[in-house]
C-alpha positions in Angstrom: 8.2 9.5 10.0 9.9 10.5 6.7 12.7 9.3 4.5 16.1 11.0 4.1 15.0 13.4 1.4 16.6 16.9 1.5 13.2 18.6 2.0 12.3 16.4 5.0 15.8 16.6 6.6 16.2 20.4 6.1 16.6 22.8 9.0 13.3 24.5 8.1 11.4 21.2 8.4 13.0 20.4 11.8 12.3 23.9 13.1 8.6 23.7 11.9 8.2 20.3 13.6 9.7 21.6 16.8 7.5 24.6 16.9 4.4 22.4 16.5 5.6 19.9 19.1 5.8 17.1 16.5 8.3 14.3 16.8 10.0 14.0 13.5 11.6 10.6 12.8 13.9 10.1 9.8 14.0 6.6 8.6 16.9 5.3 6.5 16.2 4.5 2.9 17.0 0.8 3.4 14.2 0.4 6.0 11.5 -0.5 3.4 9.4 -2.2 6.0 9.0 1.0 8.0 8.6 3.4 5.1 6.1 1.2 3.2 3.5 1.5 6.0 3.6 5.3 5.8 3.7 5.4 2.0 0.7 3.1 1.7 -1.2 5.2 4.2 -0.4 8.5 2.4 -1.3 6.9 -0.9 -4.9 6.4 0.3 -5.0 9.9 1.7 -3.7 11.5 -1.5 -6.1 9.5 -3.7 -9.0 10.5 -1.4 -8.1 14.1 -1.7 -8.0 13.9 -5.5 -11.4 12.1 -5.6 -13.0 14.5 -3.3 -11.7 17.6 -5.1 -12.8 16.1 -8.4 -16.3 15.2 -7.2 -16.8 18.7 -5.6 -15.2 20.5 -8.5 -12.5 22.1 -6.4 -9.1 23.2 -7.7 -7.8 26.0 -5.5 -5.7 26.0 -2.4 -8.8 26.6 -0.3 -10.4 23.6 -2.0 -7.4 21.5 -0.9 -7.8 22.8 2.7 -11.5 21.9 2.6 -10.7 18.4 1.3 -8.2 17.9 4.1 -10.7 19.2 6.7 -13.4 16.6 5.6 -11.2 13.7 4.5 -8.8 13.3 7.4 -11.6 12.8 10.0 -13.1 10.1 7.9 -9.7 8.3 7.6 -9.1 8.6 11.4 -12.6 7.2 12.2 -12.3 4.2 9.8 -11.5 0.9 11.5 -8.4 0.1 9.3 -5.8 -0.8 12.0 -6.3 -4.3 13.4 -10.1 -3.7 13.6 -9.9 -0.3 15.2 -9.7 3.2 14.0 -6.6 5.4 14.4 -8.7 7.6 16.8 -9.4 4.7 19.0 -5.7 3.7 19.1 -4.7 7.3 20.1 -7.4 8.6 22.4 -9.0 5.3 23.4 -12.5 5.9 22.0 -14.3 6.8 18.8 -15.2 10.5 18.8 -18.5 11.6 17.3 -19.0 14.2 14.7 -21.2 17.1 15.7 -24.5 17.0 13.9 -24.6 13.4 13.0 -28.1 11.9 12.9 -27.0 9.1 15.3 -24.9 11.4 17.6 -25.8 11.6 21.3 -25.8 15.4 21.3 -28.3 15.7 18.5 -30.8 18.5 19.1 -33.7 20.1 17.2 -31.5 22.9 15.7 -29.6 20.2 13.7 -32.9 19.1 12.1 -34.2 22.4 11.0 -33.3 21.7 7.4 -30.9 24.7 7.1 -28.9 24.9 3.9 -25.5 25.1 5.8 -26.3 21.9 7.7 -27.3 20.2 4.4 -24.1 21.3 2.7 -22.0 20.1 5.6 -23.6 16.6 5.5 -23.1 16.5 1.7 -19.4 17.3 2.1 -19.0 14.6 4.8 -20.8 12.1 2.6 -18.5 13.0 -0.4 -15.4 12.5 1.9 -16.6 9.0 2.9 -17.2 8.1 -0.7 -13.8 9.4 -1.7 -12.2 7.3 1.0 -14.0 4.2 -0.2 -13.0 4.8 -3.8 -9.4 5.4 -2.9 -9.2 2.3 -0.8 -10.7 0.2 -3.6 -8.3 1.7 -6.1 -5.3 0.8 -3.9 -6.6 -2.8 -3.5 -7.2 -3.2 -7.2 -3.7 -1.8 -8.1 -2.0 -4.2 -5.6 -3.9 -7.1 -7.1 -3.0 -6.2 -10.7 0.6 -5.5 -9.9 1.1 -8.7 -7.9 2.9 -11.3 -9.9 0.9 -14.4 -10.1 3.1 -17.5 -10.9 0.3 -20.1 -10.6 0.9 -23.6 -9.4 4.5 -24.9 -9.8 4.7 -27.4 -12.6 6.5 -30.6 -11.7 9.3 -31.1 -14.1 10.6 -34.4 -15.3 14.2 -35.3 -16.3 14.7 -34.3 -19.9 12.4 -31.3 -19.9 13.6 -27.8 -20.7 13.3 -25.0 -18.2 14.6 -21.5 -17.1 16.1 -20.9 -13.7 16.6 -17.8 -11.5 20.1 -16.6 -10.6 21.9 -13.7 -9.1 24.1 -12.5 -11.9 27.2 -10.3 -11.4 25.8 -7.1 -13.0 24.5 -3.8 -12.0 21.6 -3.4 -9.5 19.0 -3.0 -12.2 19.9 -6.3 -13.9 21.3 -8.1 -10.9 18.6 -10.8 -10.8 17.4 -12.5 -14.0 16.2 -15.7 -15.5 18.8 -17.9 -17.3 18.3 -20.7 -19.8 17.0 -22.7 -21.5 18.4 -25.5 -19.5 17.6 -29.2 -19.2 16.5 -31.1 -16.1 18.8 -34.1 -15.5 17.6 -35.2 -12.0 14.9 -34.4 -9.4 15.0 -34.9 -5.7 11.7 -35.5 -3.8 10.6 -35.4 -0.2 9.3 -38.6 1.4 5.8 -37.3 0.7 6.6 -37.2 -3.0 6.7 -33.4 -3.3 9.7 -32.1 -5.4 12.4 -30.5 -3.2 15.3 -29.9 -5.7 15.9 -30.1 -9.4 19.4 -30.6 -10.9 19.7 -29.0 -14.3 22.4 -28.7 -17.0 23.1 -25.5 -18.8 25.8 -25.6 -21.4 28.7 -27.5 -19.8 27.6 -26.7 -16.2 25.4 -28.6 -13.8 23.6 -26.7 -11.1 20.6 -27.0 -8.8 17.4 -25.0 -8.6 14.5 -25.0 -6.1 11.7 -24.2 -8.6 12.7 -23.9 -12.2 10.1 -22.6 -14.6 9.1 -24.8 -17.6 9.4 -23.6 -21.1 8.5 -24.9 -24.6 11.2 -24.7 -27.3 
């Protein structure tokens, strides 16, 4: 699944997908709920590749191919989709990696201490660490970028506040805060929780669900 970019919707891309028996789905740009899932997944993959190549001191095209070869299996074997790994969702079971110390097909030739086997385990371990670092980086960034508003302060009549309105401007400044205004009346539920505030701004009186307090 891709967006409507020219590169993804080109004839060369469609021909390549058809030659590899890949179903290419083009999602409209307005379908953010569909594209966001793919973009978040690719964000972790790209960060994992960057961390792996930086840890293993790789910078060439062959280094990128090596990073993909070791990072993708780790992502596909990680239980990240409703408690299951992508491999389990697709093929119904968790495939094992040849040569793992806990694998069923482990034999004495895997334990002979050869340099090639040791290097292979080192690369797999680096790929696992890169995936953990990339996932932690994504979670921290989402936490830092999330706008925390805190607990809504109950405003009393006479207090000043700002209120949120859809202004008639361009898309980039369409939604904005207006004010300062003054609270003139507050409606509450039967439980005592505020439901609506009536505010005055200039010569106009309007209502707002959750105005933000200010000090002037």
